[in-house]
C-alpha positions in Angstrom: 0.0 -0.2 0.2 1.2 3.9 -0.4 2.6 6.1 2.0 0.7 9.7 1.0 2.7 12.8 2.7 0.2 15.6 2.9 1.5 19.0 3.5 -1.2 21.4 4.7 -0.6 24.6 6.5 -0.8 25.0 10.5 -4.5 25.3 12.2 -5.7 28.5 13.2 -3.7 30.4 16.5 -7.1 29.6 18.6 -7.2 25.9 17.4 -9.2 24.0 15.5 -12.7 25.1 14.6 -15.5 23.1 17.0 -18.3 25.1 15.2 -18.7 27.5 12.5 -20.2 30.9 11.3 -22.5 28.8 8.7 -25.2 26.0 9.3 -24.5 25.1 4.9 -23.4 26.1 1.9 -24.8 27.7 -1.2 -25.4 23.8 -3.4 -24.3 24.4 -7.0 -25.2 22.1 -10.1 -22.8 22.9 -12.7 -19.5 25.2 -13.6 -19.8 27.6 -15.5 -19.6 26.4 -19.5 -21.5 23.0 -18.2 -18.2 21.6 -16.4 -20.4 18.6 -14.0 -18.9 18.9 -10.7 -17.3 15.8 -9.2 -19.4 12.9 -8.0 -18.2 11.1 -5.4 -20.2 8.0 -3.8 -19.7 9.5 0.1 -17.7 12.0 1.8 -16.1 11.7 5.1 -17.0 15.5 6.6 -19.3 18.5 6.7 -19.0 20.3 4.0 -18.4 23.9 5.2 -15.5 22.2 7.5 -12.3 23.6 7.5 -10.1 20.8 5.5 -6.9 22.6 4.7 -5.6 22.9 7.6 -3.0 20.5 9.5 -5.9 19.1 11.5 -8.6 18.6 8.6 -6.1 16.2 6.9 -8.3 17.3 3.8 -10.7 15.1 5.1 -8.9 11.8 3.5 -7.3 10.2 6.6 -10.6 7.6 7.1 -10.8 7.1 3.8 -7.0 6.2 2.9 -6.5 4.0 5.8 -9.5 1.8 5.2 -8.0 1.0 1.5 -4.5 0.3 4.0 -2.3 3.3 2.7 -0.7 5.1 4.9 -1.5 9.1 5.6 1.3 11.4 6.9 -0.3 15.2 7.5 2.2 18.0 8.5 3.0 21.9 8.2 6.4 21.3 8.4 8.0 21.4 5.2 11.0 24.3 4.4 14.5 22.6 5.7 16.3 19.2 5.6 15.0 18.6 9.3 11.6 19.2 7.9 8.8 16.6 8.5 8.5 16.3 4.5 12.3 15.9 3.9 12.3 13.0 6.3 9.5 11.5 4.5 10.1 12.0 1.3 12.3 8.2 1.3 9.2 6.4 0.9 6.6 8.6 -0.5 4.7 7.4 -3.2 2.3 10.7 -3.1 2.8 14.8 -2.0 0.0 16.4 -2.0 0.5 20.2 -1.7 -1.1 23.2 -1.4 -0.5 26.4 -4.1 -0.5 29.0 -0.9 1.6 26.4 1.4 3.5 24.6 -1.1 5.7 22.3 -0.9 8.7 22.6 -2.8 9.6 19.7 -4.4 12.7 20.2 -6.5 15.4 18.5 -7.9 17.5 17.5 -5.0 14.2 16.8 -3.5 12.7 14.6 -6.2 16.5 12.8 -6.4 15.2 11.6 -2.4 12.0 10.3 -3.1 12.9 7.6 -5.4 9.6 5.5 -5.0 7.1 8.7 -5.6 4.7 8.4 -8.0 2.4 11.5 -7.8 2.9 14.8 -6.8 -0.9 16.5 -6.7 -2.3 20.3 -6.0 -4.7 20.3 -4.1 -6.0 23.3 -5.4 -4.7 24.9 -9.0 -1.3 25.2 -10.0 2.3 23.3 -10.0 5.6 26.6 -10.0 6.4 24.2 -6.7 7.4 21.4 -8.5 10.6 21.1 -10.5 8.2 19.9 -14.0 12.1 18.6 -15.2 12.5 17.2 -12.6 9.7 14.9 -11.9 9.5 14.2 -15.9 12.7 13.1 -15.8 12.0 10.4 -13.1 8.0 9.8 -14.8 6.3 11.7 -11.5 2.9 12.9 -12.6 2.3 15.9 -11.4 -1.3 17.0 -11.2 -4.0 19.5 -10.0 -7.3 20.1 -9.3 -8.7 22.2 -12.3 -11.4 24.6 -11.1 -11.2 23.7 -8.3 -11.0 26.9 -6.9 -10.8 29.7 -10.2 -14.3 31.2 -9.1 -13.3 32.2 -5.4 -9.5 33.5 -7.4 -12.8 35.5 -9.8 -14.2 36.6 -6.8 -11.2 37.9 -5.1 -10.0 39.8 -7.8 -13.1 41.6 -8.4 -12.9 42.3 -4.2 -9.6 43.3 -4.1 -10.2 46.0 -7.3 -13.2 47.1 -5.4 -10.9 47.8 -2.4 -8.3 49.5 -3.7 -10.3 51.2 -6.5 -12.5 52.8 -3.4 -9.5 53.0 -1.2 -12.0 50.9 1.4 -8.8 49.6 3.5 -7.6 52.9 4.7 -10.5 54.1 5.2 -11.7 50.9 7.6 -8.5 51.8 9.3 -10.1 55.1 9.7 -13.0 53.8 12.0 -11.4 51.6 13.9 -9.3 53.7 15.1 -11.7 55.8 16.0 -11.7 58.5 13.5 -14.5 59.8 10.7 -12.0 61.3 8.3 -13.5 61.5 5.4 -11.7 63.4 3.5 -8.7 61.7 4.0 -11.2 58.2 3.2 -12.3 59.8 -0.1 -9.3 62.2 -1.2 -7.9 58.3 -2.6 -11.5 56.9 -3.5 -12.8 56.9 -7.1 -15.7 54.5 -8.7 -14.6 51.5 -11.0 -17.5 52.5 -13.7 -15.8 53.8 -17.0 -12.3 52.6 -15.6 -10.6 50.5 -18.3 -9.4 47.0 -16.9 -7.5 44.6 -18.8 -6.7 40.7 -17.8 -3.4 38.9 -18.3 -4.8 35.8 -19.9 -8.4 34.5 -20.0 -8.4 31.2 -18.9 -11.3 29.9 -16.3 -10.0 32.8 -13.4 -9.4 35.2 -15.9 -12.2 35.3 -17.8 -14.4 34.5 -14.6 -13.1 38.0 -13.7 -14.1 39.6 -16.6 -17.6 38.3 -16.4 -18.0 39.7 -12.9 -16.9 42.7 -13.8 -19.2 43.6 -16.8 -22.6 44.8 -14.9 -19.8 47.7 -13.4 -20.1 49.1 -17.1 -16.1 48.9 -17.2 -14.1 48.1 -20.4 -13.0 45.0 -20.1 -9.7 44.1 -21.9 -7.9 41.4 -22.2 -3.8 39.5 -23.6 -3.8 36.0 -24.0 -1.8 33.7 -26.8 -5.0 31.9 -27.3 -7.7 34.7 -28.4 -11.5 33.7 -27.0 -14.8 32.7 -29.6 -15.7 35.9 -31.0 -19.3 35.2 -29.4 -17.8 35.6 -26.3 -16.2 39.1 -27.8 -18.9 40.5 -27.9 -20.9 39.8 -25.4 -18.9 40.9 -23.0 -17.7 43.3 -25.3 -13.7 42.9 -24.9 -11.2 44.4 -26.3 -8.1 41.7 -27.0 -4.4 42.9 -27.4 -1.7 41.1 -29.1 0.5 41.6 -26.3 0.7 42.5 -22.6 2.6 45.5 -23.2 0.4 47.1 -25.6 -2.5 46.2 -23.0 -0.3 47.9 -20.2 -0.5 51.6 -21.2 -4.4 52.1 -21.3 -5.8 50.6 -18.6 -6.4 51.6 -15.3 -6.3 48.4 -13.4 -4.5 45.6 -14.8 -5.0 41.7 -12.9 -2.8 38.8 -13.6 -4.6 35.2 -14.1 -1.5 33.4 -15.4 0.0 30.8 -14.4 3.8 32.0 -12.9 6.2 29.4 -15.5 9.4 30.8 -17.3 7.6 33.0 -19.6 5.4 35.1 -17.4 7.7 34.9 -14.2 9.2 38.9 -13.5 6.8 39.8 -16.4 6.2 42.9 -14.1 9.3 44.8 -13.8 11.6 47.8 -13.4 11.0 48.5 -17.3 7.2 47.1 -17.5 6.1 49.4 -14.9 6.8 52.4 -16.8 4.3 51.6 -19.5 1.1 52.0 -16.5 -0.5 54.5 -16.5 0.1 56.8 -13.5 -2.3 55.9 -10.6 -2.7 52.4 -12.4 -4.0 49.4 -10.1 -1.9 45.9 -10.3 -3.9 42.9 -9.1 -1.8 39.9 -8.7 -3.5 36.6 -7.3 -1.4 34.2 -10.1 
């Protein structure tokens, strides 16, 4: 049977939750575009339970151990004395997270001769040395679409928060003040602004769809141009290059994977192309 090492973020500082703010979650029956939802025969947890921290164990322990597998769950992932480093030698599966990545470098992969699967409990595989994984015949996988809508909503929230100057204004109130002039001096409407996404895949397109009701001018750049009917539906403006788009947008949001082609694409030189006072949202 297999040994699975699961690297998750720590529990909350006050301990693993015993109760939650909501009794249930909204129920959805499909993803945008018609993609079907996962359809497991059963689940070993209550939907809405925190599964992503160490005590949550992704809800996997009962299932895996019932099949005879060994599950090691830890938040210790960095350095030669980490639990991850100690457990790699006979691990067949390593599960990691986008926001708490267990970096599988070439050196670590060399220490894991039995490793067959590097799985991201989320989206993104930039924490894995892909060439080393290919050479070692390790499958690298992720859970496509699992949090695409969450990220898209987060992008919209950040755009509204930045443009409306929400957090500094909130801080004024928390300090007991009511400094209206300080709050509104950098607060603007998003209506009429030009917003552009670098990449218009699942996340980027979901961002554009959610911004359309705000009456913003929507731009995008992507190596694969969207269908003409989608461009017409959302009144999109396509740009052949990122650099071309930067200069016309009040807001730029990055919704592309991290790989050699996109690493450091925002730098001292590209920032010079941005409009003065533009906003940059990077959730990628």
